[in-house]
Rosetta silent file (secondary structure, phi, psi, omega in degrees, C-alpha in Angstrom):
SEQUENCE: XXXXXXXXXXXXXXXXXXXXXXXXXXXXXXXXXXXXXXXXXXXXXXXXXXXXXXXXXXXXXXXXXXXXXXXXXXXXXXXXXXXXX
SCORE:     score description
SCORE:     0.000 S_00000001
   1 L     0.000  119.387 -179.121    0.000    0.000    0.000 S_00000001
   2 L   -68.597  149.446  178.296    1.663    3.296   -1.073 S_00000001
   3 L  -104.593  140.367  177.918    2.089    6.089    1.436 S_00000001
   4 L   -71.054  156.282  176.690    1.242    9.697    0.619 S_00000001
   5 L   -59.357  151.405  178.737    4.003   12.307    0.773 S_00000001
   6 E  -143.656  154.642  176.213    4.621   13.835    4.185 S_00000001
   7 E   -93.385  126.966 -175.575    6.544   16.700    5.723 S_00000001
   8 E  -123.767  149.036  172.541    9.148   15.453    8.198 S_00000001
   9 E  -120.453  128.524 -178.190   11.450   16.997   10.808 S_00000001
  10 E  -125.914  119.552  177.132   14.578   15.047   11.727 S_00000001
  11 E   -96.883  129.676 -178.456   16.837   16.132   14.604 S_00000001
  12 E  -123.767  137.299  177.332   20.431   14.944   14.418 S_00000001
  13 E   -69.651  134.445  179.155   23.096   15.301   17.100 S_00000001
  14 L    94.259  162.936  177.021   25.961   17.566   16.059 S_00000001
  15 L   -98.124  120.988 -177.122   26.332   20.253   13.433 S_00000001
  16 L   -82.684  138.180  175.807   26.572   18.735    9.976 S_00000001
  17 L   -85.676  179.933 -176.741   29.086   20.085    7.490 S_00000001
  18 H   -59.952  -38.911 -178.599   28.568   20.558    3.756 S_00000001
  19 H   -64.429  -46.944  179.262   29.731   17.050    2.887 S_00000001
  20 H   -65.982  -39.722 -179.512   27.282   15.348    5.270 S_00000001
  21 H   -65.234  -27.128  179.434   24.462   17.687    4.236 S_00000001
  22 L   -65.603  -14.475  177.142   24.993   16.755    0.584 S_00000001
  23 L   -77.756   -8.540 -177.125   23.620   13.309    1.499 S_00000001
  24 L  -127.537   63.874 -173.561   20.205   14.911    2.090 S_00000001
  25 L   -65.276  -23.388 -178.412   19.490   16.977   -1.053 S_00000001
  26 L   -90.556    1.662 -176.488   15.716   17.020   -0.537 S_00000001
  27 L  -111.778  148.539  174.159   15.961   18.350    3.025 S_00000001
  28 E   -97.522  127.979 -178.032   16.487   21.873    4.369 S_00000001
  29 E  -101.783  140.356  177.064   19.074   21.976    7.162 S_00000001
  30 E  -139.078  119.018  176.512   19.004   24.368   10.097 S_00000001
  31 E   -70.912  135.296  178.582   21.622   24.352   12.877 S_00000001
  32 E  -133.515   94.405 -177.858   20.035   24.534   16.349 S_00000001
  33 L    63.506 -122.209  179.971   22.674   24.768   19.069 S_00000001
  34 L   -95.785   19.119 -179.646   24.641   21.535   19.008 S_00000001
  35 E  -125.763  166.962  171.711   22.121   19.832   16.694 S_00000001
  36 E  -123.450  131.404  177.582   21.067   19.947   13.060 S_00000001
  37 E  -108.423  122.793  176.236   17.390   19.891   12.124 S_00000001
  38 E  -102.414  132.491  178.860   16.495   18.546    8.683 S_00000001
  39 E  -132.929  136.344  177.257   13.044   19.378    7.325 S_00000001
  40 E   178.724  168.255  177.519   11.519   18.318    4.036 S_00000001
  41 E   -87.127  129.120  174.508    8.866   16.471    2.102 S_00000001
  42 E  -114.434  129.255 -169.225    9.461   12.756    1.645 S_00000001
  43 L   -67.359  -31.806 -176.787    7.391   11.163   -1.087 S_00000001
  44 L  -164.561 -177.030  179.730    6.764    7.778    0.529 S_00000001
  45 H   -59.358  -38.368 -179.176    7.988    5.195    3.065 S_00000001
  46 H   -60.824  -42.376  178.243   10.841    4.240    0.787 S_00000001
  47 H   -65.695  -40.684  178.411   12.147    7.835    0.758 S_00000001
  48 H   -61.709  -48.603 -179.994   11.829    8.037    4.549 S_00000001
  49 H   -66.864  -28.566  175.223   13.738    4.799    5.054 S_00000001
  50 H   -64.881  -42.393  177.738   16.340    5.997    2.542 S_00000001
  51 H   -65.378  -43.033  178.337   17.018    9.113    4.644 S_00000001
  52 H   -63.143  -37.056  177.534   17.207    6.995    7.796 S_00000001
  53 H   -65.564  -38.239  176.985   19.648    4.639    6.056 S_00000001
  54 H   -63.355  -42.912  178.625   21.835    7.627    5.094 S_00000001
  55 H   -59.221  -45.932  179.307   21.847    8.796    8.711 S_00000001
  56 H   -65.728  -44.342 -178.134   22.943    5.340    9.850 S_00000001
  57 H   -62.382  -32.428  179.117   25.546    4.945    7.085 S_00000001
  58 L   -84.977   -3.510  179.564   27.137    8.267    8.050 S_00000001
  59 L    70.612   29.166 -179.144   27.206    7.269   11.720 S_00000001
  60 L   -85.290  156.176 -179.977   25.030   10.203   12.744 S_00000001
  61 E   -94.489  110.298  177.283   23.032   10.313   15.964 S_00000001
  62 E   -79.588  118.577 -179.523   19.285   10.363   15.272 S_00000001
  63 E   -97.348  -37.294 -176.713   17.623   12.275   18.105 S_00000001
  64 E  -160.148  142.633  173.023   14.067   12.653   16.825 S_00000001
  65 E  -130.249  124.742  178.107   11.930   11.914   13.798 S_00000001
  66 E  -141.873  145.141  174.710    8.516   13.521   13.517 S_00000001
  67 E   -93.369  131.987 -178.399    5.940   14.004   10.821 S_00000001
  68 E   -94.074  120.590  179.708    4.621   17.555   10.642 S_00000001
  69 L   -64.451  135.791  175.698    0.867   17.723   10.041 S_00000001
  70 L  -132.392  161.099  177.879   -0.075   19.739    6.979 S_00000001
  71 L   127.410 -174.671 -177.955   -3.352   20.520    5.331 S_00000001
  72 L   -66.356  149.646  177.204   -6.431   22.599    5.971 S_00000001
  73 L   -72.948  129.167  179.283   -7.142   23.785    9.491 S_00000001
  74 L   -64.192  151.307 -176.722   -9.928   21.736   11.045 S_00000001
  75 H   -60.079  -27.703 -178.133  -13.126   23.656   11.810 S_00000001
  76 H   -91.722   18.011 -176.831  -12.727   23.078   15.568 S_00000001
  77 H   -79.193   -6.897  179.082   -9.189   24.554   15.650 S_00000001
  78 L   137.591  176.445 -177.570  -10.386   27.824   17.135 S_00000001
  79 L   -69.008  142.596  176.098  -12.215   30.999   16.207 S_00000001
  80 L  -102.011  131.023 -178.728  -11.782   32.324   12.716 S_00000001
  81 L   -99.003  120.868  179.506  -11.476   36.084   12.405 S_00000001
  82 L  -132.770  158.421  173.488  -13.131   37.530    9.324 S_00000001
  83 L    72.135   24.997  178.602  -14.280   40.936    8.209 S_00000001
  84 L   -80.152  133.769  179.522  -11.666   43.002   10.066 S_00000001
  85 L  -126.096    0.000    0.000  -11.291   46.538    8.719 S_00000001
């Protein structure tokens, strides 16, 4: 069963240099203190497992993997402000 694309955030221990970052061309990297946060859309499970395999192959420390919810805001998400002038 194919998986729909998803937006993912991956926290890695340490600050990655240009060479290590080149292993993740579909991800945007942002240094956060002593960590690197990779964010990007992964097309399916295979792409997700490919990124995880790269992390393992490079000997990087995976701290967190999370899928970021995207899409329309549900109607019960809070009041909607309209008609402000």
